[in-house]
MIZA-130188 format. One record per residue (C-alpha): residue number from 0; residue in three letters; x, y, z. Coordinates in steps of 0.2 Angstrom, whole numbers, plus 5000, padded with zeros to 4 digits. Each point is the difference from the previous one (the first is absolute). Example, Ala and Ser with C-alpha at 12.3 -4.5 7.8 and 13.67 -1.06 7.14 Angstrom:
% residues 2
+-----+---------+------+------+------+
: num : residuo :    X :    Y :    Z :
+-----+---------+------+------+------+
:   0 :     ALA : 5062 : 4978 : 5039 :
:   1 :     SER : 5006 : 5017 : 4997 :
+-----+---------+------+------+------+
This chain:
% residues 146
+-----+---------+------+------+------+
: num : residuo :    X :    Y :    Z :
+-----+---------+------+------+------+
:   0 :     MET : 5505 : 5670 : 5557 :
:   1 :     TYR : 4999 : 4998 : 4981 :
:   2 :     GLN : 5004 : 5015 : 4989 :
:   3 :     HIS : 5000 : 4992 : 4983 :
:   4 :     ILE : 4990 : 4984 : 4995 :
:   5 :     LEU : 5002 : 4990 : 4984 :
:   6 :     ILE : 4984 : 4992 : 4995 :
:   7 :     SER : 5001 : 4987 : 4986 :
:   8 :     THR : 4986 : 4996 : 4988 :
:   9 :     ASP : 4997 : 4988 : 4985 :
:  10 :     GLY : 4983 : 5007 : 4997 :
:  11 :     SER : 4990 : 4985 : 5007 :
:  12 :     GLU : 4986 : 5001 : 5012 :
:  13 :     VAL : 5011 : 4992 : 5014 :
:  14 :     ALA : 5013 : 5014 : 4996 :
:  15 :     ARG : 4987 : 5013 : 5001 :
:  16 :     LYS : 4997 : 4995 : 5018 :
:  17 :     GLY : 5018 : 5002 : 5004 :
:  18 :     VAL : 5000 : 5018 : 4991 :
:  19 :     ASP : 4985 : 5005 : 5011 :
:  20 :     HIS : 5008 : 4994 : 5016 :
:  21 :     GLY : 5016 : 5008 : 4996 :
:  22 :     LEU : 4992 : 5016 : 4996 :
:  23 :     SER : 4990 : 5000 : 5016 :
:  24 :     LEU : 5015 : 4996 : 5010 :
:  25 :     ALA : 5010 : 5014 : 4992 :
:  26 :     LYS : 4986 : 5012 : 5003 :
:  27 :     SER : 4999 : 4995 : 5019 :
:  28 :     VAL : 5019 : 5003 : 5002 :
:  29 :     GLY : 5003 : 5014 : 4989 :
:  30 :     ALA : 5011 : 4991 : 4988 :
:  31 :     LYS : 5003 : 5003 : 4982 :
:  32 :     VAL : 4998 : 4986 : 4988 :
:  33 :     THR : 5008 : 4992 : 4984 :
:  34 :     ILE : 4989 : 4988 : 4991 :
:  35 :     VAL : 5009 : 4988 : 4989 :
:  36 :     MET : 4995 : 4988 : 4986 :
:  37 :     VAL : 5012 : 4988 : 4992 :
:  38 :     THR : 4997 : 4992 : 4984 :
:  39 :     GLU : 5010 : 4985 : 4995 :
:  40 :     PRO : 5010 : 4997 : 4984 :
:  41 :     PHE : 4992 : 4992 : 4985 :
:  42 :     PRO : 4999 : 4982 : 5004 :
:  43 :     ILE : 5011 : 4991 : 4988 :
:  44 :     TYR : 4999 : 4981 : 4999 :
:  45 :     ALA : 5014 : 4992 : 4990 :
:  46 :     GLY : 4994 : 4989 : 4986 :
:  47 :     PRO : 5000 : 4999 : 4982 :
:  48 :     GLU : 4981 : 5003 : 4998 :
:  49 :     TRP : 5000 : 5018 : 5003 :
:  50 :     ILE : 5013 : 5014 : 5004 :
:  51 :     PRO : 4993 : 5017 : 5003 :
:  52 :     GLY : 5005 : 5014 : 4988 :
:  53 :     PRO : 5003 : 5018 : 5003 :
:  54 :     SER : 4982 : 5005 : 4997 :
:  55 :     GLU : 4993 : 4987 : 5013 :
:  56 :     MET : 5012 : 5006 : 5013 :
:  57 :     ALA : 4996 : 5019 : 4996 :
:  58 :     ASP : 4981 : 4996 : 5001 :
:  59 :     TYR : 5003 : 4990 : 5017 :
:  60 :     GLU : 5010 : 5015 : 5007 :
:  61 :     ALA : 4987 : 5013 : 4994 :
:  62 :     GLY : 4986 : 4990 : 5008 :
:  63 :     GLN : 5009 : 4998 : 5016 :
:  64 :     LYS : 5003 : 5018 : 5001 :
:  65 :     GLU : 4982 : 5005 : 4996 :
:  66 :     ALA : 4994 : 4988 : 5014 :
:  67 :     ALA : 5012 : 5007 : 5012 :
:  68 :     THR : 4995 : 5018 : 4996 :
:  69 :     LYS : 4982 : 4996 : 5003 :
:  70 :     ILE : 5003 : 4990 : 5016 :
:  71 :     LEU : 5012 : 5013 : 5008 :
:  72 :     ALA : 4988 : 5014 : 4995 :
:  73 :     ALA : 4986 : 4992 : 5010 :
:  74 :     ALA : 5011 : 4997 : 5015 :
:  75 :     LYS : 5006 : 5018 : 4999 :
:  76 :     ALA : 4982 : 5007 : 4999 :
:  77 :     ALA : 4996 : 4989 : 5016 :
:  78 :     ALA : 5015 : 5008 : 5009 :
:  79 :     ASP : 4994 : 5018 : 4994 :
:  80 :     ARG : 4983 : 4997 : 5007 :
:  81 :     LEU : 5007 : 4995 : 5017 :
:  82 :     GLY : 5012 : 5015 : 4999 :
:  83 :     VAL : 5016 : 4989 : 5000 :
:  84 :     ALA : 5015 : 5006 : 4991 :
:  85 :     ALA : 5004 : 4987 : 4987 :
:  86 :     GLU : 5011 : 4997 : 4986 :
:  87 :     THR : 4999 : 4985 : 4987 :
:  88 :     VAL : 5013 : 4990 : 4992 :
:  89 :     HIS : 4999 : 4987 : 4986 :
:  90 :     VAL : 5015 : 4988 : 5000 :
:  91 :     PRO : 4999 : 4991 : 4983 :
:  92 :     GLY : 5008 : 4984 : 4995 :
:  93 :     ALA : 5006 : 4995 : 5018 :
:  94 :     GLN : 4997 : 4986 : 5012 :
:  95 :     PRO : 4987 : 5007 : 5012 :
:  96 :     ALA : 5008 : 4995 : 5017 :
:  97 :     GLU : 5017 : 5007 : 4995 :
:  98 :     ALA : 4993 : 5016 : 4993 :
:  99 :     ILE : 4988 : 5003 : 5015 :
: 100 :     VAL : 5015 : 4998 : 5012 :
: 101 :     ALA : 5011 : 5011 : 4989 :
: 102 :     THR : 4987 : 5014 : 4998 :
: 103 :     ALA : 4998 : 5000 : 5019 :
: 104 :     ALA : 5018 : 5002 : 5003 :
: 105 :     GLY : 5003 : 5013 : 4986 :
: 106 :     ARG : 4986 : 5011 : 5007 :
: 107 :     GLN : 5005 : 4997 : 5018 :
: 108 :     CYS : 4983 : 4992 : 5005 :
: 109 :     ASN : 4999 : 4994 : 5018 :
: 110 :     LEU : 4985 : 4988 : 4997 :
: 111 :     ILE : 4994 : 4989 : 4986 :
: 112 :     VAL : 4981 : 4996 : 4999 :
: 113 :     MET : 4995 : 4987 : 4988 :
: 114 :     ALA : 4985 : 4988 : 4998 :
: 115 :     SER : 5002 : 4981 : 5000 :
: 116 :     HIS : 4989 : 4988 : 4989 :
: 117 :     GLY : 5002 : 4988 : 5014 :
: 118 :     ARG : 5005 : 4985 : 4989 :
: 119 :     ARG : 5005 : 4984 : 5009 :
: 120 :     GLY : 5008 : 4984 : 4997 :
: 121 :     LEU : 5003 : 4994 : 4982 :
: 122 :     ARG : 4992 : 5016 : 4992 :
: 123 :     ARG : 5013 : 5011 : 5010 :
: 124 :     LEU : 5014 : 4989 : 4994 :
: 125 :     LEU : 4995 : 5000 : 4982 :
: 126 :     LEU : 4995 : 5018 : 4999 :
: 127 :     GLY : 5013 : 5008 : 5012 :
: 128 :     SER : 4996 : 5013 : 5013 :
: 129 :     GLN : 5006 : 5018 : 4997 :
: 130 :     THR : 4995 : 5004 : 5018 :
: 131 :     SER : 5010 : 4986 : 5007 :
: 132 :     GLU : 5015 : 5006 : 4990 :
: 133 :     VAL : 4998 : 5018 : 5006 :
: 134 :     LEU : 4998 : 4994 : 5018 :
: 135 :     VAL : 5017 : 4990 : 4999 :
: 136 :     SER : 5010 : 5014 : 4991 :
: 137 :     SER : 4993 : 5016 : 5007 :
: 138 :     PRO : 5011 : 5010 : 5012 :
: 139 :     VAL : 4985 : 5010 : 5006 :
: 140 :     PRO : 4984 : 4994 : 5008 :
: 141 :     VAL : 4986 : 4992 : 4988 :
: 142 :     LEU : 4982 : 5001 : 5004 :
: 143 :     VAL : 4990 : 4986 : 4991 :
: 144 :     VAL : 4982 : 5003 : 4997 :
: 145 :     LYS : 4988 : 4986 : 4997 :
+-----+---------+------+------+------+
């Protein structure tokens, strides 16, 4: 059924549930896994008060890379413990939903597994929903874990 599953994570507790569920599913169907973490670009807000310099940008990018490395290593270790073949991918400076769908397509995944924070109403409108964006734009099935 599923030969290659893409599992997305942001390192949160909710995302860990998605990783665990995706790895269990992969083990049960004998699928390989790609675990992806997307880190967003430096948040730049136009205004005369402060404009980030090259050192702030470099520090931000280094911090994002360090966090992604730790989170992906933990997910890979969980896959190894289950005996699931897994690769990890960090996509820096990208919009998460777009990068998740593009990574799934580029790696020929036939299922995306991701967790949802379950935000509703105004919070969802203000904060956005990467899961909703992936659901709308993905050409492959998406399994949402709550």
